[in-house]
C-alpha positions as CSV (number, residue, x, y, z in Angstrom):
1,M,0.0,0.0,0.0
2,S,1.4,3.4,-0.9
3,N,2.1,6.0,1.8
4,K,-0.5,8.3,0.2
5,R,-3.2,5.6,0.4
6,K,-2.2,4.6,3.9
7,L,-2.4,8.2,5.1
8,Q,-5.8,8.6,3.6
9,Q,-7.1,5.5,5.4
10,D,-5.5,6.5,8.7
11,Y,-7.1,10.0,8.7
12,I,-10.7,10.6,9.6
13,D,-11.9,14.2,10.0
14,P,-13.4,14.4,13.5
15,I,-15.9,17.0,12.3
16,D,-17.4,14.8,9.6
17,F,-17.0,11.5,11.2
18,N,-20.1,9.3,10.9
19,P,-20.1,5.9,12.6
20,S,-22.7,4.5,10.1
21,L,-20.2,5.1,7.2
22,Y,-17.2,3.9,9.1
23,P,-18.5,1.1,11.4
24,T,-15.0,-0.3,12.2
25,A,-13.2,3.0,12.4
26,S,-13.3,3.2,16.2
27,R,-11.6,-0.2,16.5
28,K,-9.2,-0.3,13.5
29,R,-8.3,3.4,13.0
30,R,-7.1,6.1,15.3
31,V,-9.2,9.2,14.9
32,V,-7.2,12.3,14.7
33,S,-8.2,14.9,17.3
34,S,-8.9,18.4,16.2
35,A,-5.8,19.6,18.1
36,S,-3.5,17.6,15.8
37,V,-4.9,19.3,12.7
38,S,-3.2,22.6,11.8
39,A,-3.7,25.0,8.9
40,S,-0.5,24.1,7.2
41,T,-0.2,20.3,7.8
42,I,-2.2,17.4,9.1
43,S,-0.3,15.1,11.5
44,V,-1.5,11.5,11.4
45,R,-0.3,9.3,14.3
46,P,-0.3,5.5,13.5
47,P,-1.8,2.9,15.8
48,S,0.2,2.1,18.9
49,S,1.1,-1.3,17.4
50,S,3.0,0.3,14.7
51,S,6.6,1.3,15.3
52,S,6.8,3.8,12.4
53,A,7.4,7.5,13.2
54,T,4.6,10.1,12.9
55,A,3.7,10.8,9.3
56,T,2.7,14.2,7.9
57,A,0.0,14.6,5.2
58,T,-0.1,17.8,3.2
59,P,-3.4,19.6,2.6
60,A,-3.2,18.3,-1.0
61,I,-3.5,14.8,0.3
62,Y,-6.3,15.9,2.6
63,N,-8.2,17.4,-0.4
64,S,-7.6,14.2,-2.5
65,Y,-9.2,12.2,0.3
66,Y,-12.5,14.1,-0.2
67,N,-12.1,14.1,-4.0
68,G,-12.2,10.3,-4.0
69,S,-8.7,9.6,-5.3
70,D,-8.7,6.2,-3.4
71,S,-11.0,4.0,-5.5
72,N,-11.7,1.6,-2.6
73,N,-13.2,4.4,-0.6
74,N,-15.2,6.1,-3.4
75,N,-18.6,5.2,-2.1
76,N,-18.0,6.2,1.4
77,I,-16.3,9.4,0.3
78,N,-19.2,10.4,-2.0
79,N,-21.7,9.8,0.8
80,D,-19.5,11.7,3.2
81,N,-19.4,14.6,0.7
82,S,-23.2,14.6,0.5
83,I,-23.3,15.0,4.3
84,M,-20.8,17.8,4.1
85,S,-22.9,19.6,1.5
86,R,-26.1,19.3,3.6
87,R,-24.3,20.6,6.6
88,K,-22.9,23.6,4.6
89,G,-26.3,24.4,3.2
90,S,-27.9,24.4,6.6
91,R,-25.7,27.2,7.9
92,S,-25.5,29.9,5.2
93,S,-24.1,32.5,7.5
94,S,-21.0,30.5,8.5
95,D,-18.3,28.3,7.0
96,R,-17.7,24.6,7.7
97,W,-15.6,25.5,10.8
98,G,-18.4,27.5,12.3
99,R,-16.9,30.9,11.6
100,S,-19.3,33.7,10.8
101,S,-19.1,35.1,7.3
102,N,-21.0,38.3,8.1
103,I,-18.1,40.7,7.9
104,P,-19.1,44.2,9.0
105,S,-19.2,46.7,6.2
106,G,-18.0,50.3,6.2
107,P,-20.0,53.3,7.6
108,T,-23.7,53.2,6.7
109,V,-24.5,56.0,4.2
110,D,-27.6,57.0,2.2
111,S,-26.8,56.3,-1.4
112,N,-29.6,58.5,-2.7
113,A,-28.4,61.4,-0.7
114,I,-24.8,60.9,-2.0
115,S,-26.1,60.9,-5.6
116,K,-28.3,63.9,-5.0
117,M,-25.3,65.9,-3.7
118,F,-23.4,65.1,-6.9
119,D,-26.4,66.1,-9.1
120,E,-26.1,69.6,-7.6
121,M,-22.4,69.7,-8.6
122,A,-22.5,67.9,-12.0
123,E,-22.2,69.5,-15.4
124,E,-25.5,70.1,-17.3
125,D,-24.2,68.4,-20.4
126,D,-22.5,65.6,-18.5
127,P,-24.3,64.5,-15.4
128,D,-21.5,62.0,-14.5
129,V,-18.8,64.7,-14.1
130,A,-18.3,67.6,-11.8
131,T,-15.7,70.2,-12.9
132,M,-14.1,73.0,-11.0
133,E,-17.4,75.0,-11.1
134,G,-19.2,72.2,-9.3
135,I,-16.3,71.8,-6.9
136,C,-16.5,75.5,-6.1
137,T,-20.2,75.1,-5.4
138,L,-19.3,72.3,-2.9
139,A,-16.7,74.5,-1.3
140,E,-19.2,77.3,-0.8
141,K,-21.6,75.0,0.9
142,L,-18.8,73.9,3.2
143,D,-18.0,77.6,3.9
144,I,-14.5,77.4,2.7
145,D,-12.7,79.4,0.0
146,P,-11.5,77.1,-2.8
147,T,-8.9,79.5,-3.9
148,E,-7.1,79.8,-0.5
149,D,-8.2,76.8,1.6
150,I,-6.1,73.8,0.9
151,R,-8.6,71.5,2.6
152,I,-10.8,71.3,-0.5
153,L,-7.8,69.8,-2.4
154,V,-7.2,67.4,0.5
155,L,-10.9,66.4,0.4
156,L,-10.7,65.7,-3.4
157,H,-7.6,63.6,-2.7
158,K,-9.3,61.5,-0.1
159,L,-12.4,61.1,-2.3
160,G,-10.1,59.6,-5.0
161,A,-10.5,62.2,-7.8
162,N,-7.7,60.7,-9.9
163,E,-9.2,59.9,-13.3
164,K,-8.7,63.3,-14.9
165,P,-7.4,66.7,-13.8
166,A,-9.7,69.4,-12.4
167,Q,-12.7,67.2,-12.0
168,I,-14.3,64.3,-10.1
169,S,-16.5,61.6,-11.7
170,R,-19.8,60.4,-10.2
171,D,-18.2,57.0,-9.6
172,E,-15.3,58.5,-7.7
173,W,-17.6,60.6,-5.7
174,V,-19.9,57.7,-4.7
175,K,-17.0,55.4,-3.7
176,G,-15.2,58.3,-1.9
177,C,-18.3,59.2,0.1
178,E,-18.9,55.6,1.0
179,K,-15.3,55.3,2.2
180,L,-15.4,58.5,4.3
181,G,-19.0,57.8,5.5
182,T,-20.3,61.2,4.3
183,D,-23.7,61.6,2.8
184,S,-24.6,65.2,3.8
185,I,-23.0,68.6,3.9
186,D,-23.1,68.5,7.7
187,K,-21.0,65.3,7.7
188,F,-18.5,66.9,5.3
189,K,-18.3,69.9,7.6
190,A,-17.6,67.6,10.6
191,L,-14.8,66.1,8.5
192,L,-13.1,69.4,7.8
193,P,-10.8,69.6,10.9
194,S,-9.2,66.2,9.9
195,L,-8.3,67.5,6.5
196,E,-5.5,69.7,7.8
197,T,-2.2,68.6,6.2
198,G,-0.6,68.6,9.6
199,F,-2.3,65.3,10.3
200,M,-0.6,63.6,7.4
201,V,2.6,61.5,8.0
202,H,5.4,62.0,5.5
203,N,4.5,59.4,2.9
204,E,0.8,60.3,3.0
205,F,1.7,64.0,2.5
206,R,4.0,63.2,-0.3
207,D,1.2,61.3,-2.1
208,F,-1.0,64.3,-1.6
209,Y,1.7,66.7,-2.8
210,K,1.9,64.6,-6.0
211,F,-1.9,64.5,-6.4
212,S,-1.9,68.3,-6.1
213,F,0.3,68.6,-9.2
214,Q,-1.7,66.1,-11.2
215,F,-5.1,67.5,-10.3
216,N,-4.1,71.1,-11.3
217,R,-2.9,70.1,-14.7
218,Q,-4.9,71.6,-17.6
219,G,-6.2,69.5,-20.4
220,T,-3.5,67.2,-21.9
221,H,-0.6,69.2,-20.5
222,K,1.8,67.2,-18.3
223,T,3.3,70.3,-16.8
224,L,2.1,73.3,-14.7
225,E,2.5,76.9,-15.6
226,K,5.2,78.7,-13.5
227,D,2.7,81.2,-12.2
228,L,0.4,78.5,-10.9
229,V,3.3,76.8,-9.1
230,I,4.2,80.1,-7.5
231,M,0.7,80.3,-6.1
232,L,0.1,76.7,-5.3
233,A,3.4,75.5,-3.8
234,P,3.3,77.9,-0.8
235,M,-0.3,76.9,0.1
236,I,0.6,73.2,0.1
237,L,4.0,73.4,1.7
238,K,3.1,75.8,4.4
239,D,4.3,74.4,7.8
240,R,6.1,71.6,5.9
241,L,9.1,73.5,4.8
242,P,10.9,76.5,6.5
243,E,9.4,79.8,5.4
244,E,12.8,81.0,4.2
245,R,13.2,78.0,1.8
246,M,9.8,78.5,0.4
247,S,10.1,82.2,-0.1
248,S,13.5,81.9,-1.7
249,F,12.2,79.3,-4.2
250,V,9.2,81.5,-5.1
251,E,11.6,84.5,-5.6
252,F,13.8,82.4,-7.8
253,L,10.9,81.4,-10.0
254,N,9.8,85.0,-10.3
255,Q,13.3,86.3,-11.1
256,T,14.6,83.6,-13.5
257,T,14.6,84.4,-17.2
258,D,15.2,80.9,-18.3
259,K,12.4,79.9,-20.6
260,S,12.7,76.3,-19.7
261,Y,11.2,77.1,-16.3
262,D,8.1,78.7,-17.8
263,R,6.4,75.3,-17.2
264,I,7.3,73.0,-14.3
265,T,7.4,69.2,-14.7
266,L,6.3,66.7,-12.1
267,D,9.9,65.6,-11.6
268,Q,10.9,69.2,-10.8
269,W,7.8,69.6,-8.5
270,M,8.6,66.5,-6.5
271,S,12.4,67.1,-6.5
272,F,12.0,70.5,-4.8
273,Y,10.1,68.9,-1.9
274,D,12.4,65.9,-1.6
275,F,15.5,68.1,-1.9
276,S,14.3,70.5,0.8
277,K,13.7,67.6,3.2
278,E,17.0,66.0,2.5
279,C,19.2,69.1,2.4
280,P,18.1,71.7,5.0
281,N,21.5,73.6,4.7
282,L,22.1,74.9,1.2
283,N,25.7,75.6,2.0
284,E,26.4,71.8,2.3
285,Y,25.0,71.1,-1.2
286,D,27.5,69.5,-3.6
287,E,26.4,70.2,-7.1
288,E,29.2,68.0,-8.6
289,S,28.0,64.8,-6.9
290,S,24.3,65.5,-6.9
291,A,21.7,63.8,-9.1
292,W,19.0,66.4,-8.7
293,P,17.4,68.1,-11.8
294,V,19.2,71.2,-13.1
295,L,16.4,73.3,-11.6
296,I,17.7,72.5,-8.1
297,D,21.3,73.4,-9.1
298,D,20.1,76.8,-10.4
299,F,17.9,77.4,-7.4
300,V,20.8,76.7,-5.0
301,D,23.1,79.0,-6.9
302,Y,20.5,81.7,-6.7
303,A,19.7,81.2,-3.0
304,T,23.3,81.0,-1.8
305,G,24.2,84.0,-4.0
306,M,21.5,86.0,-2.3
307,Q,22.8,85.0,1.1
308,M,26.3,86.4,0.2
C-alpha cells in the first residue's frame, strides 16, 4: 500500500465522522483529534502497534481524500461529501468551521443622498462629471474658500479624484463618500478639521503633494505653468518647509529668465520637496556629486548668491 493511500485510510476528519459510514473505524483506526490538525499540515499518528514515526500529510492529500482519489473508498467518500454539502447548506451565514461570514461593512450611508449631492455639482451636459465649477459650489456649501483653503484639495484627494485633472466623476464621488462615511453637507463639515495637512505623515503627505500637481494640470498638459506653481506650492508646503526656503524658491521662479522654467514638470515639482527635506542647509549642497534636476542646481546657486 502506498504511503498516500495509507495516510488517507489513517485519517478521519473528526468534524465529519459518521459511525454509520465507518463502522469499524473506532476499532481499527485512530481518529485524529482536532488539536492535531493545523492550517498548514495534518499530522496522522499511526496505531500504537506500529513502530513507524509520525507521518505528515499535506493539505493536498487531505483534499484528494475528499475528492475520492482512493478508488476503494469512493462510495464512502461520496456519501461523506453529501453529508458535508447538507451541513454547509444548513448554515448559510458561517463556513464549515463555524466561523461567521457576516463581515461588518463600512460606515452606513444614504446612497440616494450621495447621488443627490453630486447632481447639484454635476455639469449640465455631462451628469457624471463635476468640474471646478461644481467643486467650487461644494466649497461654498462647506463655507471654505476654494482659492485659498487647501482643505478642498485634501478632500478631493481623499475622495479619490484621480481619473482626470480638475474634475471628479460620479463613480469616484460615490466610492469616496462611502469610504469616508459622508452623505450630507453636515457630515462633510464635521470632517473638515481632519483635512488639515498637519495630520498627514510624510508618505501620505508626499502622495497628496503629487496629487496636487496632477489635479491642477490643464487638459492634456503634463506640466504646470510657473505662475500656478508660484501660487500653489506655498499653500501646500506651508508648515512643511521652512518659510525662508519656500520664499527663496518663489523668488527664484519670479526672477529667472530661463524659458525652460516657464512650465514645471512633475519631476521638478517632486524634487524640490524631496531636496528640501534632504538638504536643509544649502551651503552643504555639492552640485558635482548631486543627481537632482538642473532646476535644483540653479535654485541653490541663486539662493546662496542672495545670502552672500
